[in-house]
C-alpha positions as CSV (number, residue, x, y, z in Angstrom):
1,M,33.1,0.9,30.9
2,A,36.2,1.6,33.0
3,E,34.1,1.5,36.2
4,V,32.6,-1.8,35.2
5,A,36.0,-3.3,34.5
6,T,37.3,-2.0,37.9
7,L,34.2,-3.5,39.8
8,A,34.4,-6.8,37.9
9,G,38.2,-7.1,38.2
10,V,38.7,-7.4,34.4
11,S,40.1,-5.4,31.6
12,S,38.1,-2.8,29.5
13,Q,38.6,-5.0,26.5
14,T,36.8,-7.9,28.3
15,V,33.9,-5.6,29.2
16,S,33.8,-4.5,25.6
17,R,33.5,-8.1,24.4
18,V,30.7,-8.8,26.8
19,A,28.9,-5.6,25.8
20,N,29.2,-6.6,22.2
21,N,28.1,-10.2,22.9
22,K,31.3,-11.8,21.7
23,D,31.7,-15.4,22.4
24,N,35.4,-15.4,23.4
25,V,34.6,-14.7,27.1
26,D,34.2,-17.7,29.6
27,S,31.0,-17.9,31.3
28,A,32.2,-17.1,34.9
29,T,33.8,-13.8,33.6
30,R,30.8,-13.0,31.6
31,A,28.6,-13.4,34.7
32,K,30.9,-11.1,36.8
33,V,30.8,-8.4,34.1
34,L,27.1,-8.6,33.7
35,S,26.7,-8.4,37.4
36,A,28.8,-5.3,37.5
37,M,27.0,-3.7,34.6
38,Q,23.6,-4.2,36.5
39,E,25.0,-2.8,39.8
40,L,26.3,0.3,38.1
41,G,23.4,0.8,35.7
42,Y,25.7,0.5,32.7
43,R,24.0,0.7,29.2
44,P,26.0,0.4,26.0
45,N,26.2,3.4,23.8
46,T,24.4,2.2,20.7
47,A,25.7,5.0,18.5
48,A,29.3,4.3,19.6
49,R,28.7,0.6,19.0
50,A,27.4,1.3,15.6
51,L,30.5,3.2,14.6
52,V,32.6,0.2,15.6
53,T,30.5,-2.7,14.3
54,G,28.6,-1.0,11.5
55,R,25.3,-2.2,12.9
56,F,22.6,-0.6,14.9
57,G,21.1,-3.9,16.3
58,A,17.6,-3.0,15.1
59,L,15.3,-4.3,12.2
60,G,12.4,-2.4,10.8
61,V,8.9,-3.8,9.9
62,V,6.4,-2.1,7.6
63,S,3.0,-3.6,7.5
64,F,-0.5,-2.9,6.3
65,D,-3.6,-3.8,8.3
66,V,-1.7,-5.1,11.3
67,G,-4.9,-5.5,13.1
68,W,-5.8,-8.6,11.0
69,H,-4.6,-11.9,12.3
70,G,-2.2,-13.0,9.6
71,N,-0.1,-9.7,9.6
72,A,-0.2,-9.4,13.4
73,R,1.1,-13.0,13.8
74,T,3.8,-12.4,11.1
75,L,5.0,-9.3,13.0
76,A,5.1,-11.2,16.3
77,A,7.0,-14.1,14.6
78,I,9.6,-11.6,13.2
79,A,10.0,-9.9,16.6
80,D,10.6,-13.3,18.3
81,A,13.1,-14.3,15.6
82,A,14.9,-11.0,15.8
83,R,15.2,-11.1,19.6
84,E,16.8,-14.6,19.2
85,A,19.3,-12.9,16.9
86,D,19.9,-10.1,19.4
87,F,18.1,-7.5,17.4
88,S,15.3,-5.2,18.4
89,V,12.3,-4.4,16.1
90,N,11.0,-1.0,15.2
91,F,7.5,-1.1,13.7
92,M,5.8,1.3,11.2
93,G,2.2,0.8,10.3
94,V,0.8,1.9,7.0
95,R,-2.9,2.5,6.3
96,A,-2.8,2.8,2.5
97,Q,-0.9,0.8,-0.1
98,T,0.4,3.8,-1.9
99,E,3.9,4.7,-3.1
100,A,4.1,7.7,-1.0
101,A,3.1,5.7,2.2
102,V,5.7,3.1,1.6
103,R,8.4,5.6,1.0
104,H,7.5,7.6,4.1
105,A,7.6,4.4,6.2
106,F,11.1,3.5,4.9
107,R,12.3,7.1,5.6
108,H,10.9,7.0,9.1
109,L,12.5,3.7,9.9
110,M,15.9,4.7,8.4
111,L,15.9,7.8,10.7
112,Q,15.5,5.3,13.6
113,S,18.8,3.7,12.4
114,V,17.7,0.2,11.4
115,D,19.9,-2.4,9.8
116,G,17.2,-3.9,7.5
117,I,13.5,-3.8,6.8
118,V,10.8,-6.4,6.4
119,L,7.8,-5.3,4.3
120,I,4.7,-7.4,5.2
121,E,1.9,-8.2,2.6
122,S,2.4,-5.5,0.0
123,Q,1.3,-5.5,-3.8
124,M,3.3,-2.3,-4.3
125,L,6.7,-3.7,-5.1
126,D,6.1,-4.6,-8.8
127,T,5.4,-0.8,-9.5
128,P,8.4,0.3,-11.5
129,S,8.1,3.9,-10.0
130,L,8.5,2.7,-6.5
131,Q,12.1,3.0,-5.6
132,L,13.3,1.8,-2.2
133,P,16.6,2.9,-0.8
134,P,19.1,0.7,-2.7
135,A,21.6,0.4,0.3
136,M,18.9,-0.9,2.6
137,P,18.5,-4.6,3.0
138,V,14.8,-5.4,2.4
139,V,12.9,-8.7,2.7
140,V,9.2,-9.1,1.7
141,A,6.9,-11.3,3.7
142,D,3.8,-12.6,1.9
143,G,3.7,-10.0,-0.8
144,D,4.4,-9.3,-4.5
145,T,8.1,-8.7,-4.9
146,G,8.1,-8.2,-8.7
147,H,11.2,-10.4,-8.3
148,R,13.2,-7.4,-7.0
149,Y,13.7,-8.4,-3.4
150,P,14.3,-11.6,-1.3
151,H,10.9,-12.8,0.0
152,V,9.2,-15.3,2.3
153,D,5.9,-16.5,0.9
154,F,3.1,-18.6,2.3
155,D,1.9,-20.9,-0.4
156,Q,-1.5,-19.3,-0.6
157,A,-2.5,-21.1,-3.7
158,H,-1.7,-24.6,-2.2
159,G,-3.7,-23.7,0.9
160,A,-6.8,-22.5,-1.0
161,H,-6.5,-25.5,-3.3
162,S,-6.5,-28.0,-0.5
163,V,-9.7,-26.5,1.0
164,V,-11.6,-26.5,-2.3
165,A,-10.4,-29.9,-3.2
166,H,-11.4,-31.1,0.2
167,L,-15.0,-29.8,-0.1
168,L,-15.3,-31.1,-3.7
169,G,-14.0,-34.5,-2.6
170,L,-16.8,-34.6,0.0
171,G,-19.3,-34.4,-2.9
172,H,-20.3,-30.7,-3.1
173,R,-21.0,-29.7,-6.7
174,T,-19.3,-26.4,-6.2
175,V,-17.7,-24.2,-3.5
176,W,-18.6,-20.6,-2.9
177,H,-15.8,-18.2,-1.8
178,L,-16.0,-15.4,0.7
179,A,-12.9,-13.5,-0.3
180,G,-10.9,-10.8,1.5
181,P,-10.4,-7.2,0.3
182,P,-9.6,-6.7,-3.5
183,D,-6.4,-4.8,-2.6
184,S,-5.0,-7.7,-0.5
185,F,-2.2,-9.8,-2.0
186,A,-3.1,-12.9,0.1
187,A,-6.8,-12.5,-0.7
188,G,-6.1,-12.3,-4.4
189,R,-3.9,-15.4,-4.3
190,R,-6.5,-17.4,-2.4
191,A,-9.3,-16.3,-4.8
192,E,-7.3,-17.1,-7.8
193,A,-6.5,-20.7,-6.5
194,W,-10.2,-21.2,-5.6
195,R,-11.4,-20.3,-9.1
196,R,-8.6,-22.4,-10.7
197,T,-9.4,-25.4,-8.6
198,L,-13.1,-25.4,-9.5
199,T,-12.3,-24.8,-13.2
200,D,-9.8,-27.6,-13.3
201,A,-12.4,-30.0,-11.7
202,G,-15.1,-28.9,-14.1
203,A,-17.2,-27.5,-11.4
204,P,-19.3,-24.3,-11.7
205,V,-17.7,-21.1,-10.5
206,P,-20.1,-19.1,-8.3
207,P,-20.0,-15.3,-8.2
208,L,-17.2,-14.0,-5.7
209,V,-18.4,-12.5,-2.4
210,H,-16.0,-10.0,-0.9
211,G,-15.5,-9.3,2.9
212,D,-12.9,-7.1,4.7
213,W,-11.3,-9.8,6.8
214,S,-13.6,-8.9,9.8
215,A,-16.2,-11.2,11.4
216,E,-18.7,-8.4,10.8
217,S,-18.3,-8.6,7.1
218,G,-18.5,-12.4,7.2
219,Y,-21.8,-12.1,9.1
220,R,-23.2,-9.7,6.5
221,A,-22.2,-11.9,3.7
222,G,-23.5,-14.9,5.6
223,L,-27.0,-13.4,5.8
224,G,-27.1,-13.3,2.0
225,L,-25.6,-16.8,1.4
226,A,-28.1,-18.2,3.9
227,R,-30.9,-17.1,1.6
228,R,-29.5,-19.1,-1.3
229,P,-30.6,-22.8,-1.3
230,E,-28.0,-23.7,-3.9
231,V,-25.1,-23.0,-1.5
232,T,-23.9,-26.1,0.3
233,A,-20.2,-25.2,0.8
234,V,-18.4,-21.9,1.6
235,F,-14.7,-21.3,1.7
236,A,-13.9,-18.0,3.7
237,A,-10.5,-16.4,3.1
238,N,-9.9,-16.1,6.9
239,D,-11.2,-17.5,10.0
240,Q,-12.6,-14.2,11.4
241,M,-15.0,-14.0,8.4
242,A,-15.8,-17.7,8.7
243,L,-16.8,-16.9,12.3
244,G,-19.2,-14.2,11.4
245,L,-20.5,-16.3,8.4
246,M,-21.2,-19.3,10.9
247,R,-23.2,-16.9,13.2
248,A,-25.3,-15.7,10.3
249,L,-26.0,-19.2,9.1
250,H,-27.0,-20.3,12.6
251,E,-29.3,-17.4,13.0
252,S,-31.0,-18.1,9.7
253,G,-31.7,-21.7,10.6
254,R,-29.0,-23.3,8.4
255,D,-27.3,-26.1,10.0
256,I,-23.4,-26.5,9.8
257,P,-22.4,-28.8,8.3
258,G,-25.8,-30.5,7.6
259,D,-27.0,-27.7,5.2
260,I,-23.8,-25.8,4.5
261,S,-20.2,-26.8,5.1
262,V,-17.9,-23.9,6.1
263,A,-14.1,-23.8,5.9
264,G,-11.7,-20.9,6.8
265,F,-8.0,-20.0,6.5
266,D,-5.2,-19.2,9.1
267,D,-6.2,-21.6,12.0
268,I,-6.7,-19.0,14.7
269,A,-6.5,-20.3,18.3
270,E,-10.2,-20.2,18.6
271,A,-11.0,-22.2,15.4
272,A,-10.9,-25.5,17.3
273,Y,-13.5,-24.2,19.8
274,L,-16.2,-22.8,17.5
275,H,-19.5,-24.5,17.1
276,P,-18.9,-26.7,15.3
277,P,-15.0,-26.7,15.2
278,L,-13.8,-25.1,12.1
279,T,-12.1,-26.8,9.1
280,T,-9.2,-24.4,8.2
281,V,-5.8,-24.0,6.8
282,H,-2.9,-23.7,9.4
283,Q,-0.1,-21.2,8.7
284,D,3.2,-21.5,10.6
285,F,4.0,-17.9,11.3
286,E,7.0,-18.8,13.5
287,V,8.8,-20.3,10.4
288,V,8.0,-17.2,8.4
289,G,9.6,-15.0,11.1
290,R,12.8,-17.1,11.2
291,H,13.0,-16.9,7.5
292,C,12.5,-13.2,7.2
293,V,15.2,-12.5,9.9
294,A,17.6,-15.1,8.3
295,L,17.3,-13.4,4.9
296,L,17.8,-10.0,6.3
297,L,20.9,-11.1,8.2
298,D,22.3,-12.7,5.0
299,Q,22.2,-9.3,3.4
300,I,23.4,-7.3,6.5
301,E,26.4,-9.6,6.8
302,G,27.2,-9.7,3.1
303,R,26.3,-13.4,2.6
304,T,25.5,-14.2,-0.9
305,G,24.7,-17.3,-3.0
306,G,21.9,-18.7,-0.8
307,P,18.3,-19.0,-1.8
308,T,16.5,-15.6,-1.8
309,T,13.0,-17.1,-1.8
310,R,11.6,-19.2,1.2
311,A,8.3,-20.9,0.7
312,V,6.2,-22.0,3.7
313,E,3.6,-24.6,2.9
314,P,0.3,-24.4,4.8
315,V,-1.5,-27.5,6.2
316,L,-5.3,-28.3,5.9
317,V,-6.8,-29.0,9.3
318,V,-10.1,-30.9,8.9
319,R,-12.6,-30.5,11.7
320,S,-16.4,-31.0,11.9
321,S,-17.6,-27.9,10.1
322,T,-17.3,-29.7,6.8
323,A,-19.2,-32.8,5.7
324,P,-20.8,-34.4,2.6
325,P,-23.9,-32.6,1.4
326,R,-27.2,-34.1,2.3
327,P,-28.7,-36.4,-0.4
328,G,-30.7,-34.4,-2.9
329,A,-29.4,-31.0,-1.5
330,A,-29.5,-28.2,-4.1
331,S,-25.9,-27.3,-5.3
């Protein structure tokens, strides 16, 4: 730091202010200091900085099934928002939703010296025996908090309701549902809203069909649904399963949307370019990332009194994969 100060022609205190991203340094001086840092290969000592500031400048993220679109997009959005706040992100993937796996992930991240942790899509937090470190700021994204932690929640029920109401409004007598895995919080919320919307409308509730979020599982389910003449509308719990479902229907000679309307959930980038373009529910993952980081920073910086729940409302995007049933179609 002394060498940087000498090269830049400033005091060591000024170098410290720049290194700690303080705003009481004018732009010309900051530029000189940054140039000297680059020339000398200076890197701040994060351990020493943590002793002074009480922060490590890193956030942890724990997620299940990060290979699936929603969780991956949420992780990317949190990383973007953290970077804007001058934090790095350390990620820990967990394969199974068990207490031991969650505790291990938290211990691992705490050894990496993070200031707070986001837990994505978990149903474990309402388990009384699951005790997370009390001193660690925690925010839950799209999971069951058991009212114990601040959380950011996609309004899964609203999104699913809007799809089912749209299909019923087109004249379909009922709507079949290709649900996600039984152990998924998001899948459970979507399936519950699907069932409730049909019941409230006085529509028959067909048997639930489960997939695993993958296009392959959607394809397998679609082969079975294509053989049922009473099926005129299907709501898939995510767009990947809808993609597989649509292929199975095409191969089985069922026209979309002439014979069967198909809707998905997530609005992946490819949804608008499927054949036909997919009606789906758009989720704003960027907003989720900003909310997660903001709630963590509130805890890290000791700000209290603000809202500890942030809801993000999804939006139905209607495209040409849904249409009224053909006159006289079985349903």
